[in-house]
C-alpha positions as CSV (number, residue, x, y, z in Angstrom):
1,X,13.3,3.1,-16.7
2,X,9.7,4.4,-16.3
3,X,8.3,1.5,-17.6
4,X,10.5,-1.1,-15.8
5,X,10.0,0.5,-12.4
6,X,5.5,1.2,-13.2
7,X,6.0,-2.8,-14.0
8,X,8.0,-3.9,-10.6
9,X,5.1,-1.5,-8.8
10,X,2.5,-2.7,-10.6
11,X,3.2,-6.5,-9.7
12,X,4.9,-6.0,-6.5
13,X,1.5,-4.5,-5.0
14,X,0.1,-8.3,-4.8
15,X,3.1,-9.7,-2.6
16,X,1.7,-6.2,-0.8
17,X,-1.8,-6.8,-0.8
18,X,-2.0,-11.1,-0.2
19,X,0.5,-10.1,3.2
20,X,-2.2,-7.3,4.6
21,X,-4.5,-9.7,4.0
22,X,-3.2,-12.4,5.3
23,X,-1.8,-10.8,8.7
24,X,-5.8,-9.5,8.5
25,X,-7.2,-13.0,8.5
26,X,-4.7,-14.8,10.4
27,X,-4.8,-12.8,13.4
28,X,-8.8,-12.9,12.8
29,X,-8.4,-16.6,13.0
30,X,-6.3,-16.5,16.1
31,X,-3.3,-17.8,14.1
32,X,-0.6,-15.7,16.1
33,X,2.5,-17.1,14.4
34,X,1.2,-17.2,11.8
35,X,-0.1,-13.8,11.6
36,X,3.5,-12.6,12.4
37,X,4.7,-14.6,9.3
38,X,2.1,-12.9,6.9
39,X,3.3,-9.7,8.7
40,X,6.7,-10.1,7.6
41,X,5.4,-10.6,3.7
42,X,3.4,-7.6,3.9
43,X,6.4,-5.5,5.7
44,X,8.5,-6.3,2.1
45,X,5.6,-6.1,0.0
46,X,4.8,-2.7,1.6
47,X,8.6,-1.0,1.7
48,X,9.2,-2.1,-1.3
49,X,5.8,-0.5,-2.7
50,X,7.1,2.6,-0.8
51,X,10.7,3.0,-2.5
52,X,9.2,2.1,-6.3
53,X,6.6,4.5,-5.7
54,X,8.9,7.4,-4.4
55,X,11.0,7.1,-7.7
56,X,7.8,7.0,-9.6
57,X,6.4,10.1,-8.1
58,X,9.7,12.3,-7.9
59,X,12.1,10.8,-10.4
60,X,10.8,8.6,-13.6
61,X,7.1,9.3,-13.9
62,X,6.7,12.0,-16.6
63,X,3.1,11.7,-15.8
64,X,3.9,13.2,-12.4
65,X,6.3,15.6,-13.5
66,X,3.6,17.2,-15.5
67,X,1.0,17.4,-12.4
68,X,3.5,18.7,-10.0
69,X,4.5,21.5,-12.4
70,X,0.9,22.3,-12.7
71,X,-0.6,20.6,-9.3
72,X,-2.9,23.3,-8.7
73,X,-4.4,22.7,-11.8
74,X,-4.1,18.9,-11.7
75,X,-6.2,19.3,-8.0
76,X,-9.6,20.3,-10.4
77,X,-9.1,16.8,-12.2
78,X,-10.5,14.1,-10.4
79,X,-8.0,11.3,-12.2
80,X,-4.9,13.6,-11.8
81,X,-5.6,14.4,-7.6
82,X,-6.1,10.6,-7.3
83,X,-2.6,10.4,-8.5
84,X,-1.1,13.3,-6.6
85,X,-3.2,12.7,-3.2
86,X,-5.3,10.4,-2.8
87,X,-3.3,7.4,-4.0
88,X,-0.5,8.9,-1.8
89,X,-1.9,9.4,1.2
90,X,-3.8,6.2,1.2
91,X,-0.9,4.0,0.7
92,X,1.5,6.0,3.0
93,X,-1.1,5.5,6.2
94,X,-1.4,2.1,5.5
95,X,2.5,1.7,5.5
96,X,2.7,3.3,8.4
97,X,-0.1,2.2,10.1
98,X,1.2,-1.7,9.1
99,X,4.7,-1.0,10.7
100,X,3.2,0.7,14.0
101,X,1.1,-2.3,14.3
102,X,3.8,-5.1,13.8
103,X,6.2,-3.1,16.4
104,X,3.3,-2.7,18.6
105,X,2.7,-6.4,18.0
106,X,6.0,-7.5,18.8
107,X,6.0,-5.5,21.8
108,X,3.0,-6.4,23.8
109,X,2.0,-9.1,26.2
110,X,0.7,-12.6,24.1
111,X,-3.2,-11.3,24.8
112,X,-2.9,-8.5,23.0
113,X,-0.6,-9.5,20.0
114,X,-3.5,-10.7,17.9
115,X,-5.7,-7.5,18.6
116,X,-3.1,-5.1,17.9
117,X,-2.4,-7.0,14.1
118,X,-5.9,-7.0,13.7
119,X,-6.5,-3.5,14.2
120,X,-3.9,-1.9,12.7
121,X,-3.5,-4.6,9.6
122,X,-7.3,-4.6,9.3
123,X,-7.5,-0.8,8.4
124,X,-4.3,-0.9,6.4
125,X,-5.6,-3.6,4.4
126,X,-8.7,-1.2,3.8
127,X,-6.6,1.8,2.9
128,X,-4.8,-0.7,0.4
129,X,-7.9,-1.7,-1.5
130,X,-8.9,1.6,-1.2
131,X,-6.1,3.6,-3.1
132,X,-5.4,1.0,-5.0
133,X,-5.8,2.1,-9.4
134,X,-8.6,-1.3,-10.0
135,X,-10.0,-1.5,-13.4
136,X,-13.2,0.2,-14.0
137,X,-12.3,3.1,-12.3
138,X,-11.6,6.7,-14.1
139,X,-8.1,6.6,-13.0
140,X,-8.2,2.2,-13.0
141,X,-4.8,0.8,-14.1
142,X,-5.0,-2.9,-15.4
143,X,-4.7,-6.0,-12.8
144,X,-1.7,-7.2,-14.2
145,X,1.0,-5.0,-16.9
146,X,2.9,-6.6,-19.3
């Protein structure tokens, strides 16, 4: 089960990231309708990622079980700290920002929709890039898992 959930989490990140980047770029180019469509793609990807991430963090990951069992020691190790705190925090804040931004844009007057999507999804996209374990980093993962 662990390998299946990890595989899904690894691949669905691309849907979330492409949706967030698409929303940001569409808002930047003043394509409001396109930005709304991309924001829906981002929300679906981010919500699936949250579900899979919580499942990995609390249920199926043997690595996270070990980290949680020795949390104080894990905080002394940068690689373990990334998985236990930094990755989780960056992603949770990105998800909250994206949800709040989409809700604020939906209820905003037309002249303010684009700005709200641009700011919230722009920051969320930056957090996604910062919080992802890119190859080459000491805690990096492959771009595509098979």
